[in-house]
C-alpha positions as CSV (number, residue, x, y, z in Angstrom):
1,X,23.2,52.3,-11.0
2,X,25.4,49.1,-11.1
3,X,25.9,49.2,-7.4
4,X,22.2,49.5,-6.8
5,X,21.4,46.7,-9.2
6,X,24.0,44.5,-7.5
7,X,22.5,45.2,-4.1
8,X,19.0,44.4,-5.3
9,X,20.3,41.1,-6.8
10,X,22.0,40.2,-3.6
11,X,18.9,40.9,-1.6
12,X,16.8,38.8,-3.9
13,X,19.3,36.0,-3.7
14,X,19.3,36.2,0.0
15,X,15.5,36.0,0.2
16,X,15.5,33.1,-2.2
17,X,18.1,31.3,-0.1
18,X,16.1,31.9,3.1
19,X,12.9,30.6,1.4
20,X,14.8,27.5,0.3
21,X,16.2,27.0,3.8
22,X,12.7,27.2,5.2
23,X,11.2,24.7,2.8
24,X,14.2,22.2,3.0
25,X,12.8,18.9,4.2
26,X,13.7,17.9,7.7
27,X,15.3,14.5,8.2
28,X,15.8,13.4,11.8
29,X,19.4,12.7,12.8
30,X,20.4,9.4,14.4
31,X,19.1,9.0,18.0
32,X,17.1,12.2,17.9
33,X,13.8,13.3,16.3
34,X,12.6,16.9,16.7
35,X,9.2,17.4,18.2
36,X,6.8,20.3,17.5
37,X,3.6,21.3,19.1
38,X,0.8,20.6,16.6
39,X,-0.5,24.2,16.8
40,X,3.0,25.6,15.9
41,X,2.7,23.9,12.5
42,X,-0.8,24.9,11.9
43,X,-2.5,21.7,13.1
44,X,-5.5,21.5,15.3
45,X,-4.4,20.0,18.6
46,X,-7.9,19.1,19.7
47,X,-8.4,17.0,16.5
48,X,-5.0,15.4,17.0
49,X,-6.1,14.3,20.5
50,X,-9.4,13.1,19.0
51,X,-7.5,10.9,16.5
52,X,-5.3,9.5,19.2
53,X,-8.4,8.7,21.4
54,X,-9.9,7.0,18.4
55,X,-6.8,4.8,17.9
56,X,-7.0,3.7,21.5
57,X,-10.7,3.2,21.5
58,X,-10.6,0.9,18.5
59,X,-7.7,-1.3,19.6
60,X,-7.4,-4.6,17.8
61,X,-9.7,-7.2,19.2
62,X,-7.0,-9.8,18.6
63,X,-5.4,-11.2,21.8
64,X,-2.2,-9.5,23.0
65,X,-0.8,-12.9,23.4
66,X,0.6,-13.4,19.9
67,X,0.4,-17.2,19.9
68,X,-3.3,-16.9,20.6
69,X,-3.7,-14.1,18.0
70,X,-1.9,-16.2,15.4
71,X,-4.2,-19.1,16.2
72,X,-7.2,-16.9,15.9
73,X,-6.1,-15.5,12.5
74,X,-4.8,-18.7,10.9
75,X,-5.6,-21.6,13.1
76,X,-8.2,-23.0,10.7
77,X,-5.6,-23.4,7.9
78,X,-3.8,-26.7,7.3
79,X,-0.2,-26.6,8.5
80,X,-1.0,-23.5,10.6
81,X,1.5,-24.3,13.5
82,X,4.0,-21.4,14.2
83,X,7.6,-22.1,13.3
84,X,9.0,-18.6,14.2
85,X,9.1,-16.2,17.2
86,X,5.8,-14.9,18.5
87,X,6.2,-12.5,21.4
88,X,3.3,-10.8,23.2
89,X,2.5,-7.3,22.0
90,X,2.1,-4.1,23.9
91,X,-0.7,-1.5,24.1
92,X,-1.8,0.5,21.0
93,X,0.9,3.0,20.0
94,X,1.7,5.3,17.2
95,X,3.3,8.5,15.8
96,X,2.2,11.4,13.6
97,X,5.0,13.0,11.6
98,X,4.2,16.3,9.8
99,X,6.7,18.0,7.6
100,X,9.3,15.6,9.1
101,X,8.6,16.6,12.7
102,X,6.9,14.5,15.4
103,X,3.7,16.3,16.3
104,X,2.1,13.5,18.3
105,X,2.8,10.1,19.9
106,X,0.8,7.7,22.1
107,X,1.4,4.4,23.9
108,X,5.0,3.3,23.9
109,X,6.4,4.0,20.4
110,X,9.8,2.7,21.5
111,X,8.5,-0.8,22.2
112,X,9.8,-3.4,19.8
113,X,6.9,-5.4,18.6
114,X,6.1,-7.7,15.7
115,X,4.9,-5.7,12.7
116,X,3.6,-8.6,10.6
117,X,3.3,-8.0,6.9
118,X,4.8,-4.5,7.0
119,X,7.9,-6.8,6.8
120,X,7.0,-7.3,3.1
121,X,7.8,-3.6,2.3
122,X,11.3,-4.2,3.7
123,X,11.6,-7.3,1.6
124,X,10.6,-5.6,-1.6
125,X,13.0,-2.8,-0.8
126,X,16.0,-5.2,-0.6
127,X,14.9,-6.7,-4.0
128,X,14.8,-3.1,-5.3
129,X,18.3,-2.5,-4.0
130,X,19.4,-5.6,-5.9
131,X,17.9,-4.2,-9.1
132,X,19.4,-0.7,-8.5
133,X,22.9,-2.3,-8.1
134,X,22.5,-4.6,-11.2
135,X,22.5,-7.8,-9.2
136,X,19.1,-8.4,-10.8
137,X,19.2,-7.0,-14.4
138,X,15.5,-6.6,-14.7
139,X,12.3,-7.4,-12.8
140,X,11.1,-9.0,-16.0
141,X,13.9,-11.6,-15.8
142,X,12.8,-15.1,-14.6
143,X,13.8,-15.8,-11.1
144,X,14.9,-19.3,-12.0
145,X,17.9,-18.1,-13.9
146,X,19.3,-16.5,-10.7
147,X,18.8,-19.4,-8.4
148,X,21.2,-22.4,-8.0
149,X,20.3,-25.6,-6.1
150,X,20.1,-24.6,-2.4
151,X,21.4,-26.7,0.4
152,X,19.2,-26.7,3.5
153,X,21.1,-26.6,6.8
154,X,20.5,-29.5,9.1
155,X,22.5,-29.4,12.3
156,X,22.4,-33.2,12.5
157,X,24.2,-33.6,9.2
158,X,21.3,-34.8,7.0
159,X,21.7,-33.7,3.3
160,X,18.8,-31.9,1.6
161,X,18.9,-29.8,-1.6
162,X,15.9,-27.8,-2.8
163,X,15.2,-26.2,-6.1
164,X,12.2,-23.9,-5.5
165,X,12.0,-22.5,-9.1
166,X,12.6,-25.7,-11.0
167,X,9.0,-26.8,-11.9
168,X,7.6,-26.1,-15.3
169,X,5.3,-23.4,-13.9
170,X,7.9,-21.9,-11.5
171,X,10.5,-21.6,-14.2
172,X,8.2,-19.0,-15.9
173,X,8.0,-16.7,-12.9
174,X,9.6,-13.3,-13.0
175,X,10.7,-11.1,-10.2
176,X,7.8,-8.8,-11.2
177,X,5.1,-11.3,-10.6
178,X,6.6,-12.5,-7.3
179,X,6.7,-8.9,-6.1
180,X,3.1,-8.3,-7.1
181,X,1.8,-11.6,-5.6
182,X,0.5,-12.7,-9.0
183,X,2.9,-15.6,-9.5
184,X,0.9,-18.6,-8.3
185,X,4.2,-20.1,-7.3
186,X,3.7,-23.8,-6.5
187,X,5.5,-25.9,-3.9
188,X,6.3,-26.4,-0.2
189,X,8.8,-24.2,1.6
190,X,9.8,-24.5,5.3
191,X,7.1,-27.1,5.8
192,X,4.3,-24.9,4.5
193,X,2.6,-25.8,1.2
194,X,1.5,-22.9,-1.0
195,X,-2.1,-24.3,-1.1
196,X,-2.4,-24.3,2.7
197,X,-2.0,-20.5,3.0
198,X,-5.5,-18.9,3.0
199,X,-7.0,-21.8,1.0
200,X,-10.0,-21.0,-1.2
201,X,-12.8,-23.1,-2.7
202,X,-13.3,-26.8,-2.6
203,X,-10.6,-28.5,-0.5
204,X,-10.5,-31.4,-2.9
205,X,-9.0,-29.1,-5.6
206,X,-6.4,-27.4,-3.4
207,X,-3.6,-29.8,-4.5
208,X,-4.7,-30.5,-8.1
209,X,-6.1,-27.3,-9.6
210,X,-4.6,-25.8,-12.8
211,X,-2.1,-23.1,-12.2
212,X,-3.0,-19.5,-13.2
213,X,-0.8,-17.8,-15.9
214,X,1.7,-15.6,-14.2
215,X,0.5,-12.0,-13.7
216,X,-3.2,-12.8,-14.1
217,X,-4.5,-13.6,-10.6
218,X,-3.6,-11.8,-7.4
219,X,-3.4,-14.0,-4.3
220,X,-1.9,-12.9,-1.0
221,X,0.3,-15.8,0.0
222,X,3.1,-15.9,2.5
223,X,4.6,-19.1,1.3
224,X,5.3,-17.4,-2.0
225,X,6.6,-14.3,-0.2
226,X,9.1,-16.5,1.6
227,X,10.1,-18.0,-1.7
228,X,10.9,-14.5,-2.9
229,X,12.9,-13.9,0.3
230,X,14.9,-17.0,-0.3
231,X,15.6,-16.0,-3.9
232,X,16.7,-12.5,-2.8
233,X,19.1,-14.1,-0.3
234,X,20.7,-16.1,-3.1
235,X,21.2,-13.0,-5.2
236,X,22.7,-10.9,-2.4
237,X,24.7,-13.9,-1.2
238,X,24.3,-12.7,2.4
239,X,21.6,-12.5,5.0
240,X,18.9,-10.0,4.0
241,X,18.9,-8.3,7.5
242,X,22.5,-7.4,6.8
243,X,21.6,-5.9,3.5
244,X,18.8,-3.9,5.0
245,X,20.9,-2.7,7.9
246,X,23.8,-1.4,5.8
247,X,21.9,-0.1,2.8
248,X,18.8,1.4,4.4
249,X,18.4,1.3,8.2
250,X,21.9,2.7,9.1
251,X,21.7,5.6,6.5
252,X,18.3,6.7,7.8
253,X,19.4,6.6,11.4
254,X,17.4,3.7,12.6
255,X,18.0,2.2,16.0
256,X,20.0,-1.0,16.7
257,X,16.9,-2.7,18.2
258,X,15.0,-3.9,15.1
259,X,15.3,-7.6,14.2
260,X,14.2,-9.4,11.0
261,X,13.6,-13.1,11.8
262,X,13.0,-16.3,9.9
263,X,11.8,-19.7,11.1
264,X,13.5,-22.3,13.2
265,X,13.7,-24.5,10.1
266,X,14.5,-21.9,7.4
267,X,18.3,-22.2,7.6
268,X,20.4,-22.8,4.5
269,X,24.1,-23.2,3.8
270,X,25.4,-20.2,1.9
271,X,29.1,-20.2,0.9
272,X,29.7,-22.8,3.6
273,X,28.0,-20.8,6.4
274,X,24.6,-21.4,8.0
275,X,22.3,-18.5,7.2
276,X,18.6,-18.0,8.1
277,X,16.3,-17.2,5.3
278,X,13.9,-14.6,6.7
279,X,10.1,-14.5,6.5
280,X,8.0,-11.9,4.9
281,X,5.6,-11.5,7.9
282,X,4.3,-13.1,11.1
283,X,1.9,-15.6,9.5
284,X,3.8,-18.4,11.2
285,X,5.9,-16.2,13.5
286,X,9.0,-14.3,12.8
287,X,9.3,-11.4,10.4
288,X,10.2,-7.9,11.4
289,X,10.3,-6.9,15.1
290,X,10.6,-3.1,15.2
291,X,9.5,0.0,17.1
292,X,7.3,2.8,15.8
293,X,10.1,5.3,15.4
294,X,12.0,3.1,13.1
295,X,8.9,2.3,11.1
296,X,8.3,6.1,10.8
297,X,11.9,6.6,9.5
298,X,11.2,4.0,6.8
299,X,7.9,5.8,6.0
300,X,9.7,9.1,5.7
301,X,12.1,7.5,3.3
302,X,9.3,6.3,1.1
303,X,7.5,9.6,1.3
304,X,10.7,11.2,-0.2
305,X,10.8,8.6,-2.9
306,X,13.8,6.8,-1.6
307,X,15.9,9.9,-0.9
308,X,17.3,10.7,2.6
309,X,19.0,14.0,3.2
310,X,20.1,14.4,-0.4
311,X,21.2,10.8,-0.9
312,X,19.2,8.4,-3.1
313,X,19.2,5.2,-1.1
314,X,16.5,3.5,-3.1
315,X,16.0,4.6,-6.7
316,X,13.1,6.8,-7.5
317,X,12.3,4.5,-10.4
318,X,11.9,1.6,-8.0
319,X,9.5,3.7,-5.8
320,X,7.5,4.5,-9.0
321,X,7.2,0.8,-9.8
322,X,6.2,0.0,-6.3
323,X,3.4,2.6,-6.5
324,X,2.2,1.3,-9.9
325,X,-1.1,-0.7,-9.4
326,X,-0.9,-4.4,-10.0
327,X,-3.1,-5.3,-13.0
328,X,-5.0,-8.0,-11.1
329,X,-5.6,-5.8,-8.0
330,X,-5.5,-2.0,-8.5
331,X,-5.0,-1.3,-4.8
332,X,-1.7,-3.2,-4.6
333,X,1.7,-2.2,-6.0
334,X,4.8,-4.1,-5.0
335,X,4.6,-5.9,-1.7
336,X,3.5,-4.5,0.7
337,X,2.7,-1.0,-0.8
338,X,-1.1,-0.8,-0.6
339,X,-2.5,2.0,-2.8
340,X,-5.4,4.3,-2.2
341,X,-6.8,3.9,-5.7
342,X,-10.3,5.3,-5.9
343,X,-10.0,6.1,-2.2
344,X,-10.7,2.5,-1.4
345,X,-8.2,2.2,1.5
346,X,-9.0,5.6,3.1
347,X,-12.0,7.6,1.9
348,X,-10.7,11.0,2.9
349,X,-7.1,10.5,1.9
350,X,-5.6,11.5,-1.5
351,X,-5.4,8.8,-4.1
352,X,-1.6,9.5,-4.1
353,X,-1.2,8.3,-0.5
354,X,-0.2,4.7,0.2
355,X,0.1,2.4,3.2
356,X,2.5,-0.2,4.3
357,X,0.1,-2.7,6.0
358,X,0.5,-5.6,8.3
359,X,-1.8,-7.8,10.4
360,X,-2.7,-6.5,13.8
361,X,-3.4,-4.0,12.3
362,X,0.0,-2.2,11.9
363,X,0.3,0.5,9.3
364,X,2.7,3.2,8.0
365,X,0.5,5.7,6.3
366,X,2.4,7.9,3.8
367,X,0.9,11.0,2.3
368,X,3.3,13.0,0.1
369,X,0.6,15.7,-0.7
370,X,0.4,16.6,3.0
371,X,4.0,15.8,3.9
372,X,2.5,13.4,6.4
373,X,3.6,10.0,7.8
374,X,1.6,8.2,10.5
375,X,2.4,4.9,12.3
376,X,-0.6,3.3,13.9
377,X,-0.2,0.0,15.7
378,X,-2.8,-2.4,16.9
379,X,-6.0,-0.8,15.6
380,X,-9.0,-2.8,14.2
381,X,-8.5,-3.1,10.5
382,X,-12.0,-1.9,9.6
383,X,-11.2,1.4,11.5
384,X,-7.9,2.1,9.7
385,X,-9.4,4.4,7.0
386,X,-11.4,6.4,9.5
387,X,-8.3,6.8,11.7
388,X,-6.5,8.3,8.7
389,X,-9.4,10.6,8.1
390,X,-9.3,11.9,11.6
391,X,-5.6,12.7,11.3
392,X,-6.3,14.5,8.1
393,X,-9.0,16.6,9.7
394,X,-6.4,18.1,12.0
395,X,-4.3,19.4,9.1
396,X,-4.4,23.0,7.9
397,X,-6.9,23.7,5.2
398,X,-5.4,23.4,1.8
399,X,-5.2,26.7,-0.1
């Protein structure tokens, strides 16, 4: 009887182990990513092809020449001149990742292109890493207490020191409101005044209006994002691309081809060494240049709430905070985690899905409920939600 019971227990343990092995998430190793035919994972290949055709049909109407595209998007703004790299983009491209496997790709997903404000999701990640490691004690701390006077690097030898969080308003700003784009930070950084970015209302009030209380008004503003990048550089005391490389991109097996750029005038002196403070997007050029496969790896990391093959690279608590709606805008978490609250971003997608979004339009769609990540590059912004819906139509029916 004991032998029979032991054998039964062993068999049950074996079945449980096999089941666990079958459901273990797949993480692509460095330099390789397993592909699967859509039909072998229960997806409808015809509908996958239809989604890809849709992405190509509704290619962004912005010029492929990025200088012209930047002028089209922001040329009416004051101080709109580019100060960072703007390289011509490629054809529309993308990837569909299901249960960790590549089930579809189109265009040239290995092409390194500017990804615009998807860069902001990498920026908020390095801030999150600073919190996880105790370099920032709390996101509710004021940024000013972490930032010393900053020497700007001038090759000609001129001396300039800036204090971007020294004004009465800026001294009140926390990391939290900077991350949520509700800070109303005031000032000029790298030659760009805060009021000149997507200015609103009567131009006579742009320079003189009263400041909003921190946390009360959402305003998408790249000058303020760049101020956050500069602050994070001071906390880490090293270039942010190096932080991202060692703490995130190398552990997830990303390529060596991505580059995170700043501006030609965004150089500072850090511990006696010239360091470029990077930008949070391509508004004036620069930002993250990256291919779709590396974007998909980052998307897969966020799908698994900061964990990669058993190792917690970014704390689950930070991911939870990034996915918490901003009080002044319930479709925005931390930059640049856009939420599908009330299905506003994608009507057919779960409210638990989220999107890392950049101009162009570039997106990393992340859908934990369906174990789905999709990278879609250079699609018309108004067609983004429908594109996501077409991908979802190809998935197996939910039981």
